[in-house]
C-alpha positions as MATLAB code, in Angstrom:
seq = 'MKTTMLLVCACLVGLMVAGCVTARAPEKIYIGTGPTPENVDSTRVPATTTHEEARAELVKAYNQIRYLEHRNERLSHKLREARQDRDEYKRKYKRLKG';
ca = [
      62.258 -310.919   34.818;
      59.365 -309.297   32.950;
      60.836 -310.410   29.648;
      61.108 -314.010   30.813;
      57.534 -314.018   32.065;
      56.313 -312.500   28.804;
      58.273 -315.078   26.812;
      56.791 -317.973   28.838;
      53.261 -316.642   28.358;
      53.856 -316.198   24.640;
      55.145 -319.779   24.367;
      52.110 -321.143   26.217;
      49.720 -319.215   24.004;
      51.636 -320.431   20.938;
      51.423 -324.042   22.064;
      47.705 -323.739   22.747;
      47.089 -322.223   19.333;
      49.201 -324.910   17.673;
      47.137 -327.583   19.392;
      49.914 -329.109   21.453;
      48.305 -328.151   24.733;
      44.584 -328.479   25.332;
      42.680 -327.314   28.343;
      39.494 -329.217   29.116;
      36.975 -328.907   31.859;
      36.753 -331.950   34.127;
      34.081 -334.443   33.095;
      32.888 -334.967   36.633;
      33.140 -332.734   39.686;
      32.277 -334.274   43.034;
      32.085 -332.246   46.206;
      30.992 -333.918   49.394;
      31.655 -336.621   51.911;
      28.992 -339.184   50.964;
      29.179 -341.913   48.364;
      30.150 -340.838   44.871;
      27.224 -340.554   42.456;
      26.792 -343.149   39.722;
      27.891 -342.421   36.183;
      25.167 -341.150   33.876;
      24.515 -343.034   30.640;
      24.462 -340.288   28.033;
      24.171 -342.553   25.001;
      20.407 -341.991   24.802;
      20.550 -338.208   25.110;
      19.148 -336.672   21.924;
      21.429 -334.343   20.000;
      20.180 -330.758   19.885;
      21.453 -327.789   17.951;
      19.575 -324.897   19.502;
      18.701 -323.813   22.995;
      14.977 -324.011   22.187;
      15.364 -327.582   20.945;
      17.193 -328.546   24.133;
      14.515 -326.877   26.241;
      11.781 -328.784   24.366;
      13.617 -332.087   24.939;
      13.948 -331.241   28.622;
      10.218 -330.522   28.896;
       9.507 -333.835   27.172;
      11.812 -335.646   29.606;
      10.164 -334.044   32.657;
       6.722 -334.983   31.329;
       7.899 -338.570   30.905;
       9.265 -338.569   34.474;
       5.941 -337.235   35.810;
       4.028 -339.895   33.877;
       6.272 -342.690   35.172;
       6.066 -341.435   38.762;
       2.260 -341.353   38.516;
       2.187 -344.833   36.998;
       4.546 -346.131   39.695;
       2.297 -344.671   42.395;
      -0.798 -346.231   40.810;
       0.879 -349.655   40.540;
       2.123 -349.443   44.123;
      -1.439 -348.722   45.237;
      -2.727 -351.725   43.261;
      -0.022 -353.897   44.822;
      -1.038 -352.819   48.338;
      -4.676 -353.630   47.535;
      -3.742 -357.039   46.111;
      -1.718 -357.855   49.222;
      -4.634 -356.833   51.449;
      -6.981 -359.038   49.408;
      -4.518 -361.943   49.646;
      -4.271 -361.560   53.414;
      -8.069 -361.419   53.705;
      -8.432 -364.611   51.653;
      -5.793 -366.324   53.796;
      -7.712 -365.391   56.941;
     -10.975 -366.668   55.420;
      -9.298 -369.910   54.354;
      -7.877 -370.521   57.818;
     -11.250 -369.761   59.396;
     -13.127 -372.106   57.050;
     -10.497 -374.837   57.301;
     -10.466 -374.842   61.086;
];
């Protein structure tokens, strides 16, 4: 029994070394009951060779996200103001027309 088990393990190790069997981690792991998350487009991810380089790219990405969130907030505020102005002009127009 021990010999058979040892032989099977040796064969598996031999196959892995020879390249016949490959073990890969799953590309996507989903745990939960809600909707599955969308696939991420990784074609624009910059290639990095060191941990420091990857960390610098991550900092750059977070700064870009912060900038875009701030810009989005500013544009949303301008949109609300423009809608308020539009509504005010509509009220004035109706008042002057009538």
